[in-house]
BANU-459963 format. One record per residue (C-alpha): x, y, z. Coordinates in Angstrom, 2 decimals, always signed. Layout:
      c1      c2      c3
       X       Y       Z
...
This chain:
      c1      c2      c3
   +0.00   +0.00   +0.00
   +1.20   +3.49   -0.84
   +0.90   +4.63   +2.78
   +3.89   +2.37   +3.44
   +5.86   +4.95   +1.44
   +4.05   +8.17   +2.38
   +4.69   +7.64   +6.10
   +8.39   +8.14   +5.34
   +8.52  +10.29   +2.19
   +6.69  +13.30   +0.78
   +5.67  +12.49   -2.78
   +3.65  +14.17   -5.53
   +0.23  +12.95   -6.73
   +1.89  +11.59   -9.89
   +4.43   +9.63   -7.84
   +1.64   +8.33   -5.64
   -0.20   +7.07   -8.73
   +2.95   +5.39  -10.02
   +3.72   +3.68   -6.70
   +0.08   +2.63   -6.42
   +0.19   +1.10   -9.91
   +3.14   -1.09   -8.90
   +0.85   -2.85   -6.42
   -1.31   -4.05   -9.30
   +1.30   -4.59  -12.01
   +3.84   -6.70  -10.12
   +1.31   -9.33   -8.97
   -0.13   -9.48  -12.50
   +3.29   -9.97  -14.08
   +4.37  -12.38  -11.36
   +1.57  -14.73  -12.38
   +3.20  -14.98  -15.83
   +6.90  -14.59  -15.01
   +8.22  -15.19  -11.53
  +10.29  -12.10  -10.69
   +9.41  -12.04   -6.97
   +9.00  -15.22   -4.92
   +5.36  -16.27   -4.76
   +5.28  -16.18   -0.97
   +6.82  -12.70   -0.94
   +4.58  -10.90   -3.45
   +2.14   -9.96   -0.64
   +5.02   -8.07   +0.98
   +5.81   -6.10   -2.18
   +5.62   -2.64   -0.62
   +7.79   -3.30   +2.44
  +10.24   -5.97   +1.26
  +10.87   -4.62   -2.23
   +9.66   -1.04   -2.80
  +10.40   +0.46   +0.62
  +13.61   -1.56   +0.86
  +14.72   -0.03   -2.45
  +13.88   +3.43   -1.14
  +16.36   +3.06   +1.72
  +18.78   +4.51   -0.85
  +16.50   +7.57   -1.14
  +16.78   +7.99   +2.62
  +20.58   +7.87   +2.42
  +21.12  +10.10   -0.63
  +19.48  +13.28   -1.93
  +20.93  +13.44   -5.45
  +21.47  +16.55   -7.53
  +19.49  +16.93  -10.73
  +21.11  +14.99  -13.57
  +22.78  +12.40  -11.33
  +23.07   +9.05  -13.13
  +22.62   +5.56  -11.70
  +23.34   +2.05  -12.92
  +21.18   -0.65  -11.30
  +23.27   -3.82  -11.56
  +21.32   -7.08  -11.48
  +18.00   -5.30  -11.26
  +15.88   -8.45  -11.58
  +12.29   -7.23  -11.87
  +13.34   -3.61  -11.37
  +14.66   -3.20   -7.82
  +15.95   -0.84   -6.60
  +15.91   +1.01   -9.95
  +12.20   +1.48  -10.61
  +11.23   +2.78   -7.14
  +14.24   +5.12   -7.19
  +13.42   +6.35  -10.70
   +9.90   +7.19   -9.51
  +11.26   +8.97   -6.45
  +13.93  +10.90   -8.40
  +12.47  +11.98  -11.77
  +15.31  +14.52  -12.07
  +17.88  +11.69  -12.29
  +18.59   +9.06  -14.95
  +18.69   +5.30  -14.46
  +20.02   +2.37  -16.49
  +18.83   -1.06  -15.35
  +20.76   -4.17  -16.39
  +20.17   -7.87  -15.78
  +21.43  -11.11  -17.30
  +17.98  -12.72  -17.26
  +16.03  -11.51  -20.28
  +12.53  -12.27  -19.01
  +13.12  -10.29  -15.82
  +14.43   -7.20  -17.60
  +11.44   -7.39  -19.98
   +9.08   -7.33  -17.00
  +10.89   -4.33  -15.52
  +10.78   -2.47  -18.85
   +7.09   -3.26  -19.38
   +6.17   -2.04  -15.89
   +8.19   +1.15  -16.39
   +6.36   +1.81  -19.65
   +2.96   +1.12  -18.11
   +3.50   +3.67  -15.33
   +4.94   +6.27  -17.72
   +8.49   +6.25  -16.37
  +10.58   +8.48  -18.65
  +13.98   +8.45  -16.90
  +14.92   +4.77  -17.11
  +16.59   +2.64  -19.79
  +17.04   -1.13  -19.80
  +19.68   -3.61  -20.94
  +19.64   -7.40  -21.15
  +23.21   -8.43  -20.49
  +26.11   -8.94  -18.15
  +27.78   -6.06  -16.32
  +30.85   -6.66  -18.50
  +28.76   -5.65  -21.54
  +27.90   -2.26  -20.06
  +30.62   +0.29  -20.89
  +28.79   +3.49  -19.96
  +29.78   +5.53  -16.91
  +27.54   +6.65  -14.08
  +27.74   +8.60  -10.84
  +26.55   +5.67   -8.75
  +26.03   +1.94   -9.11
  +23.16   +0.62   -6.98
  +22.27   -2.99   -6.28
  +20.26   -5.26   -4.02
  +22.30   -8.21   -2.71
  +23.50   -9.36   -6.13
  +26.93  -10.57   -5.00
  +29.66  -10.07   -2.43
  +30.92   -6.49   -2.30
  +34.55   -7.48   -2.68
  +33.65   -9.36   -5.87
  +31.40   -6.59   -7.18
  +33.86   -3.70   -6.86
  +36.29   -4.83   -9.59
  +33.40   -5.40  -12.00
  +31.82   -1.95  -11.65
  +34.87   +0.25  -11.17
  +34.97   +0.92  -14.93
  +31.36   +2.19  -14.78
  +31.92   +4.93  -12.19
  +32.63   +8.50  -13.26
  +35.39   +9.97  -11.04
  +34.53  +12.80   -8.67
  +30.92  +13.72   -8.10
  +28.43  +16.51   -7.48
  +26.53  +15.07   -4.53
  +26.97  +14.95   -0.78
  +28.91  +11.71   -1.20
  +31.60  +11.17   -3.86
  +30.63   +8.82   -6.68
  +30.65   +5.13   -5.85
  +28.37   +2.19   -5.15
  +25.37   +1.89   -2.83
  +24.18   -1.62   -2.07
  +21.40   -3.09   +0.05
  +22.48   -6.19   +1.93
  +21.40   -8.52   +4.72
  +23.09  -10.72   +7.26
  +26.67  -10.63   +8.54
  +28.77   -8.49   +6.18
  +32.04   -8.44   +8.12
  +33.83  -11.02   +5.97
  +33.27   -9.05   +2.77
  +33.69   -5.58   +4.30
  +37.00   -6.68   +5.81
  +38.38   -7.12   +2.27
  +37.42   -3.61   +1.11
  +40.36   -1.20   +1.19
  +38.32   +1.84   +0.10
  +36.38   +4.38   +2.20
  +32.93   +3.02   +3.04
  +29.91   +3.63   +5.23
  +27.65   +0.97   +6.71
  +24.19   +1.92   +7.97
  +21.44   -0.17   +9.52
  +18.18   +0.29   +7.63
  +16.16   -0.22  +10.82
  +17.28   +3.31  +11.75
  +15.37   +4.54   +8.65
  +12.22   +2.37   +8.76
  +10.51   +0.71  +11.71
   +9.14   -2.45  +10.01
  +10.58   -5.70  +11.52
  +11.78   -6.81   +8.06
  +14.60   -4.27   +8.25
  +16.12   -5.54  +11.51
  +18.81   -7.46   +9.62
  +19.12   -5.19   +6.57
  +21.97   -2.79   +5.89
  +22.96   -0.16   +3.36
  +26.63   +0.03   +2.38
  +28.18   +2.91   +0.43
  +31.67   +2.52   -1.00
  +33.55   +5.49   -2.49
  +35.14   +4.71   -5.85
C-alpha cells in the first residue's frame, strides 16, 4: 500500500499514482513470469519497494545524477528510485532476459521516462555513471572490480561517486576485504518495520 511509502517520504500525486500502480502490475506480471518469490509478493511494498527506497533515505541526489542498477531483476531498486527521483537518470541491467522485460514493461505502463534497460552482463555495459546501486546481487569485494569501470570519477553530490548496495546478514567477511572508504548503515534506523532488523545499506567510495 502506498501509505507504506508516504509515512516516510513526501511524494507528488503523480508519484503516488505510479507507486500505487506497482501494487497491481507486479502481482499481474508475477503470475506470468516469476520475478518475486510467490510467498513474498504480498510483501511487495515493504520488502521490495520500501527496501529499495532506503537509498533515497541515504542520498538526496542533484538533478542529472546518473545511476546504474546492476542485477536489477524485476526492477529493484531502480524502478522505485526512478519514480522517487524523476530529475535523475537510471540504467537497469540484468542477465535474465525475461526479468528485464518485466521491468521495462512495468516502467512503460507507469509512464516512467527516466529509465533505460539492458539485457546483459555487467561486462557488456561500458557506460559511466555517478553511482552503481544494487540489491544483494553478489559479495561487495567481488562486485567492486566489476563496476569500477562504470563509475565517473569525482561527483556533485553529498557523497563522492561510488556504489550503494542493500544487503542482509553478517557483512564483516566481505567488508573486511574492502580497502576503500565506506559507510555501513542499519536500515532499521530509517524504517521501523521488523523486516529491516537485519538489513543494511553500504556505500563505498570509488
